[in-house]
C-alpha positions as a printed NumPy array, in Angstrom:
array([[  53.628,   50.649, -120.773],
       [  55.203,   52.647, -118.287],
       [  51.918,   54.342, -116.876],
       [  50.127,   50.654, -116.793],
       [  53.258,   50.312, -114.473],
       [  53.085,   53.082, -112.377],
       [  49.623,   52.805, -112.226],
       [  49.59 ,   49.32 , -110.233],
       [  51.017,   51.199, -107.229],
       [  52.335,   49.577, -104.614],
       [  51.373,   46.28 , -106.037],
       [  53.848,   46.027, -108.689],
       [  56.392,   45.637, -105.731],
       [  54.414,   42.637, -104.301],
       [  54.253,   40.734, -107.439],
       [  58.318,   41.464, -108.112],
       [  58.949,   40.06 , -104.686],
       [  56.772,   37.323, -105.468],
       [  58.875,   36.292, -108.654],
       [  61.89 ,   36.907, -106.987],
       [  61.209,   34.878, -104.12 ],
       [  59.82 ,   31.783, -106.792],
       [  63.346,   32.15 , -108.471],
       [  64.358,   32.069, -105.044],
       [  62.661,   28.44 , -104.354],
       [  63.804,   27.623, -107.48 ],
       [  67.342,   27.951, -107.385],
       [  68.438,   28.302, -104.143],
       [  71.698,   31.168, -103.521],
       [  70.708,   33.192, -100.909],
       [  70.926,   35.907, -103.556],
       [  67.083,   36.193, -104.567],
       [  65.823,   36.331, -101.584],
       [  67.241,   39.703, -100.04 ],
       [  66.019,   40.958, -103.253],
       [  62.839,   39.592, -102.522],
       [  62.661,   41.158,  -99.282],
       [  63.526,   44.799, -100.511],
       [  60.933,   44.45 , -102.846],
       [  58.107,   43.739,  -99.757],
       [  59.73 ,   46.135,  -97.749],
       [  59.614,   48.784, -100.659],
       [  56.003,   48.031, -101.346],
       [  55.079,   48.044,  -97.487],
       [  56.359,   51.458,  -97.364],
       [  54.57 ,   52.572, -100.973],
       [  51.257,   51.376,  -99.349],
       [  51.642,   54.076,  -96.584],
       [  53.743,   56.966,  -98.231],
       [  52.885,   58.246, -101.762],
       [  56.669,   58.699, -103.271],
       [  57.908,   58.554, -107.141],
       [  58.959,   55.685, -108.76 ],
       [  62.429,   57.041, -108.655],
       [  62.478,   57.344, -105.495],
       [  60.871,   53.698, -104.999],
       [  63.644,   52.289, -107.203],
       [  66.135,   54.098, -104.807],
       [  64.705,   52.976, -101.827],
       [  65.081,   49.554, -103.87 ],
       [  68.838,   49.982, -104.527],
       [  69.448,   50.622, -100.505],
       [  67.497,   48.061,  -99.323],
       [  69.27 ,   44.961, -101.407]])
């Protein structure tokens, strides 16, 4: 399962961002918005730079 998630590349961040922003629309509270924007930012960076999934998670935590 982990290999499949890693094989998605930067698309997994865009999928996560879409889910988080959908949750924000359904239950507004301005919390999931920042997580969704962080996921978009990590997805954009991941499409330009090749880095490990551990570094991506750390960047997501820092941006969030």
